[in-house]
N, CA, C and O atoms as a CHARMM CRD file, in Angstrom:
* protein
*
  296
    1    1 MET  N    -63.19700  24.67000  17.43800 PROA 1      0.00000
    2    1 MET  CA   -61.62800  24.62400  17.44700 PROA 1      0.00000
    3    1 MET  C    -61.07400  25.97600  17.37500 PROA 1      0.00000
    4    1 MET  O    -61.66000  26.82200  16.69900 PROA 1      0.00000
    5    2 ALA  N    -60.04200  26.24800  17.98300 PROA 2      0.00000
    6    2 ALA  CA   -59.37800  27.56800  17.78100 PROA 2      0.00000
    7    2 ALA  C    -58.74400  27.76900  16.50200 PROA 2      0.00000
    8    2 ALA  O    -58.27500  26.77600  15.94500 PROA 2      0.00000
    9    3 ASP  N    -58.65400  28.92800  15.93400 PROA 3      0.00000
   10    3 ASP  CA   -57.88000  29.27800  14.74800 PROA 3      0.00000
   11    3 ASP  C    -56.36300  29.27600  15.12400 PROA 3      0.00000
   12    3 ASP  O    -55.92700  29.99400  16.02400 PROA 3      0.00000
   13    4 VAL  N    -55.64700  28.50000  14.44900 PROA 4      0.00000
   14    4 VAL  CA   -54.36200  28.28900  14.49500 PROA 4      0.00000
   15    4 VAL  C    -53.43400  29.00700  13.61600 PROA 4      0.00000
   16    4 VAL  O    -53.41300  28.82600  12.39900 PROA 4      0.00000
   17    5 LYS  N    -52.59600  29.89600  14.29500 PROA 5      0.00000
   18    5 LYS  CA   -51.79300  30.91500  13.58500 PROA 5      0.00000
   19    5 LYS  C    -50.47100  30.09900  13.22000 PROA 5      0.00000
   20    5 LYS  O    -49.98700  29.17600  13.87400 PROA 5      0.00000
   21    6 SER  N    -49.98100  30.66100  11.99800 PROA 6      0.00000
   22    6 SER  CA   -48.65800  30.34500  11.62200 PROA 6      0.00000
   23    6 SER  C    -47.54400  31.06700  12.47300 PROA 6      0.00000
   24    6 SER  O    -47.86400  32.00700  13.20000 PROA 6      0.00000
   25    7 ILE  N    -46.36900  30.67800  12.39700 PROA 7      0.00000
   26    7 ILE  CA   -45.25600  31.27500  13.30800 PROA 7      0.00000
   27    7 ILE  C    -45.16200  32.80300  12.63700 PROA 7      0.00000
   28    7 ILE  O    -44.88600  33.78900  13.32100 PROA 7      0.00000
   29    8 SER  N    -45.39500  32.85600  11.39100 PROA 8      0.00000
   30    8 SER  CA   -45.15800  34.24900  10.85400 PROA 8      0.00000
   31    8 SER  C    -46.18300  35.13500  11.21700 PROA 8      0.00000
   32    8 SER  O    -45.86800  36.31300  11.39100 PROA 8      0.00000
   33    9 GLN  N    -47.54600  34.73400  11.38900 PROA 9      0.00000
   34    9 GLN  CA   -48.69200  35.54000  11.73400 PROA 9      0.00000
   35    9 GLN  C    -48.32400  35.94900  13.41400 PROA 9      0.00000
   36    9 GLN  O    -48.44800  37.09800  13.83700 PROA 9      0.00000
   37   10 ILE  N    -47.92300  34.95500  14.14200 PROA 10     0.00000
   38   10 ILE  CA   -47.37400  35.20000  15.63300 PROA 10     0.00000
   39   10 ILE  C    -46.39700  36.40300  15.63600 PROA 10     0.00000
   40   10 ILE  O    -46.60300  37.36700  16.37300 PROA 10     0.00000
   41   11 ILE  N    -45.40800  36.34100  14.86500 PROA 11     0.00000
   42   11 ILE  CA   -44.41000  37.16000  14.98500 PROA 11     0.00000
   43   11 ILE  C    -44.84700  38.75300  14.35200 PROA 11     0.00000
   44   11 ILE  O    -44.42500  39.83200  14.76800 PROA 11     0.00000
   45   12 GLU  N    -45.58800  38.57400  13.49400 PROA 12     0.00000
   46   12 GLU  CA   -46.28200  39.84800  13.06100 PROA 12     0.00000
   47   12 GLU  C    -47.08000  40.61200  13.94000 PROA 12     0.00000
   48   12 GLU  O    -47.19100  41.83600  13.86200 PROA 12     0.00000
   49   13 GLY  N    -47.75200  39.74400  14.95400 PROA 13     0.00000
   50   13 GLY  CA   -48.66300  40.25200  15.79600 PROA 13     0.00000
   51   13 GLY  C    -48.01300  40.82000  17.05200 PROA 13     0.00000
   52   13 GLY  O    -48.66800  41.57000  17.77500 PROA 13     0.00000
   53   14 VAL  N    -46.81300  40.51100  17.33000 PROA 14     0.00000
   54   14 VAL  CA   -45.99200  40.93600  18.40000 PROA 14     0.00000
   55   14 VAL  C    -44.69600  42.02200  18.06900 PROA 14     0.00000
   56   14 VAL  O    -44.07800  42.66800  18.91600 PROA 14     0.00000
   57   15 SER  N    -44.53400  42.02500  16.99500 PROA 15     0.00000
   58   15 SER  CA   -43.25500  42.85600  16.46300 PROA 15     0.00000
   59   15 SER  C    -43.61100  44.04700  15.44900 PROA 15     0.00000
   60   15 SER  O    -43.98500  43.75600  14.31300 PROA 15     0.00000
   61   16 PRO  N    -43.52900  45.01500  15.73900 PROA 16     0.00000
   62   16 PRO  CA   -43.92600  46.22300  15.06100 PROA 16     0.00000
   63   16 PRO  C    -43.22000  46.14700  13.69100 PROA 16     0.00000
   64   16 PRO  O    -43.78000  46.32100  12.60900 PROA 16     0.00000
   65   17 TYR  N    -41.86700  45.85100  13.88800 PROA 17     0.00000
   66   17 TYR  CA   -41.21000  45.95700  12.57800 PROA 17     0.00000
   67   17 TYR  C    -41.71400  44.95600  11.62900 PROA 17     0.00000
   68   17 TYR  O    -41.69900  45.27900  10.44200 PROA 17     0.00000
   69   18 TYR  N    -42.18100  43.73500  11.96800 PROA 18     0.00000
   70   18 TYR  CA   -42.65300  42.87900  11.00900 PROA 18     0.00000
   71   18 TYR  C    -44.19900  43.18400  10.61400 PROA 18     0.00000
   72   18 TYR  O    -44.76000  42.78200   9.59500 PROA 18     0.00000
   73   19 GLN  N    -44.78800  44.01500  11.68700 PROA 19     0.00000
   74   19 GLN  CA   -46.14600  44.40800  11.13700 PROA 19     0.00000
   75   19 GLN  C    -46.15500  45.29500  10.02400 PROA 19     0.00000
   76   19 GLN  O    -47.18200  45.35900   9.34900 PROA 19     0.00000
   77   20 LYS  N    -45.08000  46.04800   9.70500 PROA 20     0.00000
   78   20 LYS  CA   -45.05200  47.07000   8.82500 PROA 20     0.00000
   79   20 LYS  C    -44.39200  46.26800   7.56300 PROA 20     0.00000
   80   20 LYS  O    -44.72800  46.57900   6.42000 PROA 20     0.00000
   81   21 LYS  N    -43.53400  45.32600   7.77800 PROA 21     0.00000
   82   21 LYS  CA   -42.75900  44.81200   6.73600 PROA 21     0.00000
   83   21 LYS  C    -43.77300  43.68200   5.81400 PROA 21     0.00000
   84   21 LYS  O    -43.72400  43.59000   4.58700 PROA 21     0.00000
   85   22 LYS  N    -44.58800  42.95000   6.62100 PROA 22     0.00000
   86   22 LYS  CA   -45.32000  41.98500   6.14700 PROA 22     0.00000
   87   22 LYS  C    -44.67500  40.73000   5.27200 PROA 22     0.00000
   88   22 LYS  O    -45.36200  40.03200   4.52600 PROA 22     0.00000
   89   23 ALA  N    -43.65400  40.60100   5.41800 PROA 23     0.00000
   90   23 ALA  CA   -42.79800  39.46600   4.75800 PROA 23     0.00000
   91   23 ALA  C    -41.70300  38.87200   5.70700 PROA 23     0.00000
   92   23 ALA  O    -41.12100  39.53300   6.56800 PROA 23     0.00000
   93   24 PRO  N    -41.50300  37.61400   5.46000 PROA 24     0.00000
   94   24 PRO  CA   -40.55100  36.90800   6.32500 PROA 24     0.00000
   95   24 PRO  C    -39.24400  37.41000   6.11200 PROA 24     0.00000
   96   24 PRO  O    -38.92100  37.78400   4.98400 PROA 24     0.00000
   97   25 GLU  N    -38.37900  37.46700   7.15700 PROA 25     0.00000
   98   25 GLU  CA   -36.95900  37.91900   7.02300 PROA 25     0.00000
   99   25 GLU  C    -36.05200  37.30900   5.92300 PROA 25     0.00000
  100   25 GLU  O    -35.36800  37.91300   5.09700 PROA 25     0.00000
  101   26 ALA  N    -36.24100  35.63400   6.14400 PROA 26     0.00000
  102   26 ALA  CA   -35.49800  34.77100   5.27300 PROA 26     0.00000
  103   26 ALA  C    -36.24400  33.79500   5.05300 PROA 26     0.00000
  104   26 ALA  O    -37.21100  33.55300   5.77600 PROA 26     0.00000
  105   27 SER  N    -35.87600  32.98100   3.88700 PROA 27     0.00000
  106   27 SER  CA   -36.51600  31.60300   3.66100 PROA 27     0.00000
  107   27 SER  C    -35.26300  30.90700   3.40300 PROA 27     0.00000
  108   27 SER  O    -34.28500  31.47800   2.92000 PROA 27     0.00000
  109   28 HSD  N    -35.29000  29.55400   3.75500 PROA 28     0.00000
  110   28 HSD  CA   -34.44000  28.58100   3.41700 PROA 28     0.00000
  111   28 HSD  C    -34.86500  27.27200   3.04900 PROA 28     0.00000
  112   28 HSD  O    -35.81000  26.77400   3.66000 PROA 28     0.00000
  113   29 THR  N    -34.23800  26.58400   2.04100 PROA 29     0.00000
  114   29 THR  CA   -34.24200  25.32400   1.58200 PROA 29     0.00000
  115   29 THR  C    -33.16800  24.50700   1.43800 PROA 29     0.00000
  116   29 THR  O    -32.14800  24.74400   0.79100 PROA 29     0.00000
  117   30 ILE  N    -33.52700  23.19400   2.28500 PROA 30     0.00000
  118   30 ILE  CA   -32.23800  22.21200   1.91700 PROA 30     0.00000
  119   30 ILE  C    -32.72500  21.24700   0.93800 PROA 30     0.00000
  120   30 ILE  O    -33.87600  20.82800   1.06300 PROA 30     0.00000
  121   31 VAL  N    -31.98500  20.84000  -0.02700 PROA 31     0.00000
  122   31 VAL  CA   -32.16200  19.95500  -1.05500 PROA 31     0.00000
  123   31 VAL  C    -31.13000  18.83200  -1.04400 PROA 31     0.00000
  124   31 VAL  O    -29.95500  19.09700  -1.29900 PROA 31     0.00000
  125   32 TYR  N    -31.52600  17.56800  -0.75300 PROA 32     0.00000
  126   32 TYR  CA   -30.43600  16.62300  -0.48100 PROA 32     0.00000
  127   32 TYR  C    -31.00500  15.25000  -1.66900 PROA 32     0.00000
  128   32 TYR  O    -31.95400  14.47400  -1.56000 PROA 32     0.00000
  129   33 ASP  N    -30.05200  15.38400  -2.66800 PROA 33     0.00000
  130   33 ASP  CA   -30.46400  14.26400  -3.68900 PROA 33     0.00000
  131   33 ASP  C    -29.24200  13.51600  -3.81600 PROA 33     0.00000
  132   33 ASP  O    -28.31500  14.09300  -4.38500 PROA 33     0.00000
  133   34 SER  N    -29.04200  12.23700  -3.36000 PROA 34     0.00000
  134   34 SER  CA   -27.89800  11.19300  -3.35700 PROA 34     0.00000
  135   34 SER  C    -28.80100   9.77400  -3.47800 PROA 34     0.00000
  136   34 SER  O    -29.64100   9.45100  -2.63800 PROA 34     0.00000
  137   35 SER  N    -28.52200   9.11200  -4.49100 PROA 35     0.00000
  138   35 SER  CA   -29.09400   7.82200  -4.62600 PROA 35     0.00000
  139   35 SER  C    -28.15700   6.78300  -3.87000 PROA 35     0.00000
  140   35 SER  O    -28.63300   5.70700  -3.51000 PROA 35     0.00000
  141   36 SER  N    -26.99200   7.06300  -3.65800 PROA 36     0.00000
  142   36 SER  CA   -26.05300   6.06300  -2.93900 PROA 36     0.00000
  143   36 SER  C    -25.80500   6.14800  -1.46900 PROA 36     0.00000
  144   36 SER  O    -25.27700   5.23900  -0.82900 PROA 36     0.00000
  145   37 GLU  N    -26.24700   7.38800  -0.91300 PROA 37     0.00000
  146   37 GLU  CA   -26.08100   7.60000   0.44300 PROA 37     0.00000
  147   37 GLU  C    -27.54500   7.79300   1.24200 PROA 37     0.00000
  148   37 GLU  O    -28.51500   8.19600   0.60000 PROA 37     0.00000
  149   38 THR  N    -27.65200   7.50700   2.56700 PROA 38     0.00000
  150   38 THR  CA   -28.83400   7.69800   3.16500 PROA 38     0.00000
  151   38 THR  C    -28.84200   9.30800   3.88300 PROA 38     0.00000
  152   38 THR  O    -27.83800   9.92400   4.24200 PROA 38     0.00000
  153   39 LEU  N    -30.16300   9.74000   3.96700 PROA 39     0.00000
  154   39 LEU  CA   -30.27600  10.82200   4.53300 PROA 39     0.00000
  155   39 LEU  C    -29.75600  10.94700   6.03800 PROA 39     0.00000
  156   39 LEU  O    -29.16800  11.98900   6.32900 PROA 39     0.00000
  157   40 GLU  N    -29.92200   9.98500   6.99600 PROA 40     0.00000
  158   40 GLU  CA   -29.48800   9.99800   8.35300 PROA 40     0.00000
  159   40 GLU  C    -28.42600  10.94100   8.67300 PROA 40     0.00000
  160   40 GLU  O    -28.66200  11.90200   9.40500 PROA 40     0.00000
  161   41 PRO  N    -27.07900  10.69900   8.09300 PROA 41     0.00000
  162   41 PRO  CA   -26.00500  11.30700   8.66400 PROA 41     0.00000
  163   41 PRO  C    -26.14000  12.72000   8.66600 PROA 41     0.00000
  164   41 PRO  O    -25.86100  13.42600   9.63500 PROA 41     0.00000
  165   42 ILE  N    -26.64700  13.20100   7.38200 PROA 42     0.00000
  166   42 ILE  CA   -26.78300  14.64300   7.20400 PROA 42     0.00000
  167   42 ILE  C    -27.72500  15.33300   8.04000 PROA 42     0.00000
  168   42 ILE  O    -27.53600  16.50400   8.37100 PROA 42     0.00000
  169   43 TYR  N    -28.96100  14.51900   8.48300 PROA 43     0.00000
  170   43 TYR  CA   -29.86000  15.07000   9.13300 PROA 43     0.00000
  171   43 TYR  C    -29.58100  15.28000  10.72800 PROA 43     0.00000
  172   43 TYR  O    -29.95400  16.22000  11.43000 PROA 43     0.00000
  173   44 PHE  N    -28.84200  14.17400  11.08400 PROA 44     0.00000
  174   44 PHE  CA   -28.31800  14.48200  12.50200 PROA 44     0.00000
  175   44 PHE  C    -27.26900  15.33700  12.64100 PROA 44     0.00000
  176   44 PHE  O    -27.16400  16.04800  13.64000 PROA 44     0.00000
  177   45 PHE  N    -26.33400  15.34800  11.58500 PROA 45     0.00000
  178   45 PHE  CA   -25.36100  16.65600  11.51500 PROA 45     0.00000
  179   45 PHE  C    -25.97200  17.96700  11.78900 PROA 45     0.00000
  180   45 PHE  O    -25.48200  18.79700  12.55400 PROA 45     0.00000
  181   46 ILE  N    -27.19000  18.13100  11.05200 PROA 46     0.00000
  182   46 ILE  CA   -27.74000  19.53500  10.98000 PROA 46     0.00000
  183   46 ILE  C    -28.43600  19.65000  12.47500 PROA 46     0.00000
  184   46 ILE  O    -28.40800  20.74700  13.03500 PROA 46     0.00000
  185   47 ILE  N    -28.98600  18.65300  13.04600 PROA 47     0.00000
  186   47 ILE  CA   -29.54600  18.88400  14.39200 PROA 47     0.00000
  187   47 ILE  C    -28.46400  19.07700  15.31800 PROA 47     0.00000
  188   47 ILE  O    -28.56700  20.03900  16.07900 PROA 47     0.00000
  189   48 ASP  N    -27.49200  18.37900  15.39600 PROA 48     0.00000
  190   48 ASP  CA   -26.48500  18.56300  16.30000 PROA 48     0.00000
  191   48 ASP  C    -25.86100  19.98200  16.20400 PROA 48     0.00000
  192   48 ASP  O    -25.59700  20.67000  17.19000 PROA 48     0.00000
  193   49 LEU  N    -25.65000  20.35000  14.90100 PROA 49     0.00000
  194   49 LEU  CA   -25.10400  21.75100  14.51000 PROA 49     0.00000
  195   49 LEU  C    -25.89800  22.78700  15.04700 PROA 49     0.00000
  196   49 LEU  O    -25.34200  23.80000  15.46900 PROA 49     0.00000
  197   50 LEU  N    -27.09300  22.67100  15.08700 PROA 50     0.00000
  198   50 LEU  CA   -28.27400  23.57300  15.48200 PROA 50     0.00000
  199   50 LEU  C    -28.17700  23.65400  17.06400 PROA 50     0.00000
  200   50 LEU  O    -28.19700  24.69600  17.71900 PROA 50     0.00000
  201   51 LYS  N    -28.08700  22.58700  17.47100 PROA 51     0.00000
  202   51 LYS  CA   -27.94800  22.44400  19.28600 PROA 51     0.00000
  203   51 LYS  C    -26.66700  23.22400  19.61200 PROA 51     0.00000
  204   51 LYS  O    -26.69100  24.22400  20.32900 PROA 51     0.00000
  205   52 ASP  N    -25.59600  22.75400  19.08500 PROA 52     0.00000
  206   52 ASP  CA   -24.22400  23.50400  19.26600 PROA 52     0.00000
  207   52 ASP  C    -24.14200  25.09400  19.18600 PROA 52     0.00000
  208   52 ASP  O    -23.30500  25.79300  19.75800 PROA 52     0.00000
  209   53 MET  N    -25.10900  25.49600  18.41800 PROA 53     0.00000
  210   53 MET  CA   -25.24800  26.94300  17.96800 PROA 53     0.00000
  211   53 MET  C    -26.17500  27.50900  19.06200 PROA 53     0.00000
  212   53 MET  O    -26.31900  28.73200  19.06700 PROA 53     0.00000
  213   54 GLY  N    -26.77600  26.82800  19.92300 PROA 54     0.00000
  214   54 GLY  CA   -27.62700  27.13000  21.02500 PROA 54     0.00000
  215   54 GLY  C    -29.11300  27.33700  20.84100 PROA 54     0.00000
  216   54 GLY  O    -29.86600  27.96000  21.58900 PROA 54     0.00000
  217   55 MET  N    -29.41600  26.68400  19.67600 PROA 55     0.00000
  218   55 MET  CA   -30.74600  26.70300  19.10600 PROA 55     0.00000
  219   55 MET  C    -31.56700  25.34800  19.66500 PROA 55     0.00000
  220   55 MET  O    -30.96300  24.33800  20.02300 PROA 55     0.00000
  221   56 ALA  N    -32.81200  25.45100  19.68500 PROA 56     0.00000
  222   56 ALA  CA   -33.68200  24.11000  20.26000 PROA 56     0.00000
  223   56 ALA  C    -34.54800  23.72400  19.08400 PROA 56     0.00000
  224   56 ALA  O    -35.72200  24.08000  18.98200 PROA 56     0.00000
  225   57 PRO  N    -33.75700  22.80100  17.98900 PROA 57     0.00000
  226   57 PRO  CA   -34.65600  22.43300  17.01000 PROA 57     0.00000
  227   57 PRO  C    -35.91500  21.39300  17.51500 PROA 57     0.00000
  228   57 PRO  O    -35.80800  20.54400  18.40000 PROA 57     0.00000
  229   58 GLN  N    -36.99300  21.65600  16.80600 PROA 58     0.00000
  230   58 GLN  CA   -38.21200  20.76600  17.20800 PROA 58     0.00000
  231   58 GLN  C    -38.57100  20.01800  15.83400 PROA 58     0.00000
  232   58 GLN  O    -38.45600  20.51500  14.71300 PROA 58     0.00000
  233   59 LYS  N    -39.04500  18.68200  16.14700 PROA 59     0.00000
  234   59 LYS  CA   -39.47900  18.12000  14.81900 PROA 59     0.00000
  235   59 LYS  C    -41.10000  18.39500  14.85300 PROA 59     0.00000
  236   59 LYS  O    -41.88000  18.13800  15.77000 PROA 59     0.00000
  237   60 LEU  N    -41.35700  18.97100  13.62500 PROA 60     0.00000
  238   60 LEU  CA   -42.91700  19.52000  13.64600 PROA 60     0.00000
  239   60 LEU  C    -43.66100  18.36800  13.08100 PROA 60     0.00000
  240   60 LEU  O    -44.68200  18.09800  13.71300 PROA 60     0.00000
  241   61 VAL  N    -43.37900  17.52000  11.91300 PROA 61     0.00000
  242   61 VAL  CA   -43.98600  16.70200  11.32100 PROA 61     0.00000
  243   61 VAL  C    -43.00800  15.37300  10.84700 PROA 61     0.00000
  244   61 VAL  O    -41.82400  15.61500  10.61100 PROA 61     0.00000
  245   62 ASP  N    -43.42100  14.22600  10.73600 PROA 62     0.00000
  246   62 ASP  CA   -42.66400  13.07400  10.58300 PROA 62     0.00000
  247   62 ASP  C    -43.35500  12.23700   9.57500 PROA 62     0.00000
  248   62 ASP  O    -44.17100  11.41800   9.99700 PROA 62     0.00000
  249   63 ASN  N    -43.14100  12.32800   8.28800 PROA 63     0.00000
  250   63 ASN  CA   -43.74000  11.52500   7.46100 PROA 63     0.00000
  251   63 ASN  C    -42.96800  10.47600   6.83200 PROA 63     0.00000
  252   63 ASN  O    -41.90800  10.86300   6.34000 PROA 63     0.00000
  253   64 PHE  N    -43.20300   9.38500   6.73700 PROA 64     0.00000
  254   64 PHE  CA   -42.49600   8.25100   6.40400 PROA 64     0.00000
  255   64 PHE  C    -43.32000   7.23900   5.55500 PROA 64     0.00000
  256   64 PHE  O    -44.41800   6.81300   5.91100 PROA 64     0.00000
  257   65 SER  N    -42.77600   6.93900   4.55800 PROA 65     0.00000
  258   65 SER  CA   -43.42800   5.92000   3.67900 PROA 65     0.00000
  259   65 SER  C    -42.30900   4.98700   2.78300 PROA 65     0.00000
  260   65 SER  O    -41.53000   5.48200   1.96700 PROA 65     0.00000
  261   66 SER  N    -42.38500   3.71300   3.06900 PROA 66     0.00000
  262   66 SER  CA   -41.51800   2.73900   2.50200 PROA 66     0.00000
  263   66 SER  C    -41.70100   2.57800   1.10600 PROA 66     0.00000
  264   66 SER  O    -42.86100   2.76200   0.73900 PROA 66     0.00000
  265   67 THR  N    -40.90400   2.29400   0.25000 PROA 67     0.00000
  266   67 THR  CA   -40.94800   2.31300  -1.12100 PROA 67     0.00000
  267   67 THR  C    -41.51100   0.87300  -1.52700 PROA 67     0.00000
  268   67 THR  O    -40.87800  -0.11400  -1.15300 PROA 67     0.00000
  269   68 PRO  N    -42.59000   0.73000  -2.22200 PROA 68     0.00000
  270   68 PRO  CA   -43.08100  -0.75400  -2.39900 PROA 68     0.00000
  271   68 PRO  C    -41.95400  -1.61400  -3.08900 PROA 68     0.00000
  272   68 PRO  O    -41.28600  -1.08500  -3.97800 PROA 68     0.00000
  273   69 GLY  N    -41.73200  -2.83400  -2.74100 PROA 69     0.00000
  274   69 GLY  CA   -40.67900  -3.68600  -3.29300 PROA 69     0.00000
  275   69 GLY  C    -39.30000  -3.71400  -2.38500 PROA 69     0.00000
  276   69 GLY  O    -38.40600  -4.54000  -2.57200 PROA 69     0.00000
  277   70 SER  N    -39.26200  -2.66600  -1.35300 PROA 70     0.00000
  278   70 SER  CA   -37.95200  -2.41200  -0.52600 PROA 70     0.00000
  279   70 SER  C    -38.16700  -3.56400   0.46100 PROA 70     0.00000
  280   70 SER  O    -39.27000  -4.11000   0.49700 PROA 70     0.00000
  281   71 GLY  N    -37.10600  -3.98900   1.31500 PROA 71     0.00000
  282   71 GLY  CA   -37.08400  -4.67400   2.33700 PROA 71     0.00000
  283   71 GLY  C    -37.95600  -4.37600   3.61600 PROA 71     0.00000
  284   71 GLY  O    -38.48600  -5.23700   4.31900 PROA 71     0.00000
  285   72 HSD  N    -38.02100  -2.90600   3.81100 PROA 72     0.00000
  286   72 HSD  CA   -38.76300  -2.64500   4.82300 PROA 72     0.00000
  287   72 HSD  C    -40.42600  -2.48800   4.54000 PROA 72     0.00000
  288   72 HSD  O    -41.28600  -2.42000   5.41700 PROA 72     0.00000
  289   73 PHE  N    -40.60700  -2.45700   3.32100 PROA 73     0.00000
  290   73 PHE  CA   -42.10600  -2.35400   2.91100 PROA 73     0.00000
  291   73 PHE  C    -42.79900  -3.46200   3.46400 PROA 73     0.00000
  292   73 PHE  O    -43.76800  -3.30400   4.20700 PROA 73     0.00000
  293   74 ALA  N    -42.25800  -4.82200   3.07300 PROA 74     0.00000
  294   74 ALA  CA   -42.71300  -6.12500   3.62300 PROA 74     0.00000
  295   74 ALA  C    -43.02000  -6.10500   5.13700 PROA 74     0.00000
  296   74 ALA  O    -43.40400  -7.12900   5.70200 PROA 74     0.00000
């Protein structure tokens, strides 16, 4: 099996600027904490916003687990 490189490692391999810097340019975290609203409207708003800005967002991982006792769990 081939060695899989992270995006940061690939960028460092092709860009002299990042080879010297050895650190990501920026790091972002989105936190959404609401017990009364669902996540889907915010998720799709962000996806549409990225597309409107000319970016091509890709879903890398999709993890889903129903809460025991919920209607979807049954």
